[in-house]
C-alpha positions in Angstrom: -27.4 -41.7 11.1 -25.5 -44.1 13.3 -22.2 -45.8 12.7 -20.8 -48.6 15.0 -17.1 -48.3 16.0 -15.0 -51.5 16.4 -15.7 -51.5 20.1 -19.5 -51.4 19.5 -19.9 -47.7 20.4 -22.6 -46.0 18.4 -21.4 -42.8 16.7 -23.8 -40.2 15.4 -23.0 -38.4 12.1 -25.2 -36.0 10.2 -25.0 -35.4 6.5 -26.3 -32.8 4.1 -25.7 -31.5 0.6 -24.2 -32.8 -2.6 -20.8 -32.6 -4.1 -17.2 -33.2 -2.9 -17.1 -34.5 0.6 -16.1 -32.5 3.6 -16.0 -33.5 7.3 -16.9 -30.6 9.6 -15.3 -30.6 13.0 -16.5 -28.2 15.6 -14.6 -26.9 18.6 -14.5 -27.7 22.3 -13.2 -30.2 22.8 -16.1 -32.2 24.1 -18.8 -30.0 22.6 -21.7 -31.2 20.5 -21.2 -30.4 16.8 -22.5 -26.9 16.8 -21.7 -26.5 13.1 -24.4 -29.1 12.1 -26.6 -26.6 10.4 -27.6 -26.5 6.7 -27.3 -22.7 6.8 -23.6 -23.0 7.7 -22.4 -25.6 5.1 -20.0 -24.9 2.3 -21.9 -24.5 -0.9 -21.7 -27.3 -3.4 -20.3 -29.9 -1.0 -21.6 -33.0 0.8 -20.9 -32.3 4.5 -20.5 -34.8 7.3 -21.0 -33.7 10.9 -19.6 -36.3 13.4 -20.7 -35.9 17.0 -17.7 -36.7 19.2 -17.7 -40.0 21.1 -19.4 -39.5 24.5 -21.1 -36.3 23.4 -24.6 -35.5 22.3 -26.1 -38.4 20.3 -22.9 -40.4 20.3 -22.3 -43.1 22.9 -19.0 -43.7 24.7 -17.1 -41.5 27.1 -13.7 -39.8 27.7 -11.1 -40.7 25.0 -7.9 -39.5 23.5 -7.0 -37.9 20.2 -6.0 -41.2 18.7 -9.5 -42.5 19.4 -11.1 -39.3 18.0 -9.1 -39.9 14.7 -10.1 -43.6 14.6 -13.7 -42.6 15.0 -13.4 -40.3 12.0 -11.9 -43.1 10.0 -14.7 -45.4 11.1 -17.3 -43.0 9.8 -15.5 -42.3 6.6 -15.2 -46.0 5.8 -18.7 -46.8 6.8 -20.1 -44.0 4.6 -18.0 -45.1 1.6 -16.1 -41.8 1.3 -12.7 -42.2 -0.4 -11.3 -38.9 1.0 -12.6 -35.6 2.2 -11.7 -32.1 3.1 -11.3 -31.6 6.9 -12.9 -28.3 8.0 -12.4 -27.5 11.6 -13.2 -24.6 13.9 -11.3 -23.9 17.1 -10.2 -27.2 18.6 -11.7 -28.8 15.4 -8.9 -27.1 13.4 -6.3 -28.8 15.6 -8.0 -32.2 15.4 -8.1 -31.8 11.6 -4.3 -31.3 11.6 -3.8 -34.5 13.6 -6.1 -36.4 11.3 -4.2 -35.2 8.2 -0.9 -36.3 9.7 -2.2 -39.7 10.7 -4.2 -40.3 7.4 -2.7 -38.1 4.7 -4.2 -40.3 1.9 -7.7 -39.7 3.3 -7.6 -35.9 3.9 -7.5 -33.9 0.7 -6.9 -30.7 2.5 -7.3 -29.0 5.9 -9.3 -25.8 6.4 -8.6 -24.7 9.9 -10.5 -21.7 11.2 -9.7 -19.8 14.4 -7.7 -22.8 15.8 -5.6 -22.8 18.9 -2.5 -24.1 17.3 -0.2 -26.8 18.5 1.3 -25.2 21.6 0.9 -24.5 25.3 2.3 -21.0 25.7 1.9 -18.7 28.7 2.0 -15.5 26.7 -0.7 -16.7 24.4 -2.8 -17.7 27.4 -2.3 -14.4 29.2 -3.6 -12.5 26.1 -6.5 -14.8 25.8 -7.4 -14.6 29.5 -7.1 -10.8 29.5 -9.7 -10.6 26.7 -12.2 -13.3 27.8 -14.5 -10.7 29.5 -15.1 -9.1 26.1 -16.2 -12.3 24.3 -19.9 -13.2 24.0 -21.0 -16.3 25.8 -22.5 -19.2 23.8 -24.8 -21.8 25.3 -23.3 -25.0 23.7 -23.8 -28.4 25.2 -20.6 -30.1 26.3 -19.2 -33.0 28.3 -16.6 -31.9 30.9 -15.0 -35.4 31.2 -14.5 -35.6 27.4 -13.2 -32.1 27.4 -10.6 -32.9 30.0 -9.5 -36.2 28.4 -9.0 -34.6 25.0 -7.1 -31.7 26.5 -4.7 -34.0 28.3 -4.2 -36.0 25.1 -3.6 -32.8 23.2 -0.9 -31.8 25.6 0.8 -35.2 25.2 0.6 -34.9 21.4 2.2 -31.5 21.1 5.1 -32.7 23.2 5.9 -35.6 20.9 9.5 -35.4 19.6 8.7 -35.9 16.0 5.6 -33.7 15.7 7.2 -30.8 13.9 9.2 -33.1 11.6 5.9 -34.7 10.6 4.4 -31.3 9.9 7.4 -30.2 7.9 7.1 -33.5 5.8 3.3 -33.3 5.3 2.1 -32.9 1.7 -1.5 -32.2 2.7 -2.6 -28.7 1.7 -3.5 -26.7 4.8 -5.1 -23.3 5.0 -5.2 -21.7 8.5 -7.7 -18.9 8.9 -7.5 -16.3 11.7 -10.5 -14.3 12.8 -9.3 -10.7 12.8 -11.1 -9.8 16.0 -10.5 -13.1 17.9 -9.1 -12.6 21.4 -6.9 -15.6 20.7 -3.6 -14.6 19.2 -3.1 -16.0 15.7 0.7 -16.4 15.7 0.5 -20.2 16.2 -1.6 -20.4 13.0 0.8 -18.3 11.1 3.7 -20.5 12.3 1.8 -23.6 11.2 1.2 -22.1 7.8 4.9 -21.3 7.4 6.0 -24.8 8.5 3.7 -27.0 6.5 5.1 -27.2 2.9 1.6 -26.6 1.3 0.4 -24.3 4.1 -0.9 -20.8 4.0 -2.5 -18.3 6.4 -5.5 -16.1 5.7 -7.0 -13.4 7.9 -10.7 -12.7 7.9 -10.8 -9.0 9.0 -13.3 -7.9 11.6 -14.6 -11.3 12.6 -14.8 -12.7 16.1 -13.8 -16.2 17.1 -17.4 -17.6 16.7 -18.3 -15.8 13.5 -20.1 -19.0 12.4 -22.8 -17.7 14.8 -22.4 -13.9 14.8 -21.8 -13.6 11.0 -23.0 -16.8 9.4 -23.1 -15.4 5.9 -19.4 -14.5 6.1 -18.7 -17.9 7.5 -20.3 -19.6 4.5 -18.4 -17.3 2.1 -15.1 -18.3 3.7 -15.6 -22.0 4.0 -17.2 -22.3 0.5 -14.4 -20.5 -1.2 -11.7 -22.6 0.5 -13.5 -25.9 0.0 -14.0 -25.2 -3.7 -10.3 -24.6 -4.1 -9.6 -28.1 -2.7 -12.5 -29.9 -4.2 
């Protein structure tokens, strides 16, 4: 279905299932919503799958994180959802945290899976780059200009003076999930879990970064269990 933003841009959002609401945010940034698949949805939930502005079936173009959050709020309001669980994978996890900080009354909980974390760290990047040749390639449609704009906005955001104060003051429950075989180090997720008052970290042993694709049954088990806790 299509929702119109305040500037007239048409935003695509898919929906499936019945039960408590969850907004499902895929990674990228700038990728189509590769999690929009009935076989991947948390059991017993009504799941919403927004396509990012300027990507796939959504109009628009390059934008910043503030606009990405505004677009989520546009969709939530248009669909009559009072509040929802924000489930994010990879960059979607980081976006879910930003959304929860900006609209804590609308996000019941964050379930962040295999996120990057709120940092730009050379040691983390070196470990990631050293392992990239071992990771399977995935053919996912994406928009380079949207990717670049959101990455730049992400860097600006994580350098904001009050970011960690806001995280430490947040009352939104947040679970950060590390994929045990991810080439991306999970220490930033563990730090977030320790910083957020209602945060926690969980490790899913033996799973790669994209276990939504390689091990979909395990993915569904993890997201279903966590969403049910916060429903």
